[in-house]
N, C-alpha and C positions, 0 to 999 in steps of 0.2 A: 704220172703218165709219161708216155714216150711218144716219139714220132710215129711209132707203129700204131698207137691209138688213133691218130688222125687218119692214117692210111686205111685202117680197117673200117673207119667211119665214112670212107669215100673221099677224103680230102687228099687227093693224090698229086695235085699240081703244086710243085715246089717253087717258091719265088723268093727273091730278095727285093723288098720294096723300100724306097727312100721317100721321106717326107717329114716335115716338122722337125728337122734337125736330128732325125733318128733313122737308122737302118733296121729293118725287121726281116728275119728269116722265118717265112710262114709256109703253111700248107693250106690250099683252098680247094674247093671242088672244081673239077675240070671246066664246068660251064659257069663259073662264078662271074657275075657282072662287076668288074673291077672299077667301074665308074660310079656306082652307087654305094650303098652301105652293105657290107658283106661280112660273114662270119669267117674266121680263120683260126688256125692253130699256130700259136707262136712257139717255134721250135727252141728258142733260147730260154724262154720262161716256162715251157711245158704247160701251157694253159690256153684256153679258148679266149679269143678276143673278137671285138667288132671293130671294123675299120671303115672309115668314110673315104671312099675311093677318090673323091675330088681333092683330098689333101695329099695324095701321092704325087711325087714329082718324077719318079723313075721306077720302072719295073724291069727286073732281070729274071729270066727263066733259069733255074738251076738244072744243069745237064748232068745226068748220072753216068 
């Protein structure tokens, strides 16, 4: 899979999230509730993941 897979599925909001001693480069849906549990596409591992938003310490929007 590629990042294009996520974009075509509607996951167009690109973020860098930090939490639990790890940084993740992800794509989420534009209206994703980042405080709850949400589905995301991990751009580094090219796979779908589920994230618990309460474990995130910092969120950065990626500007294109």
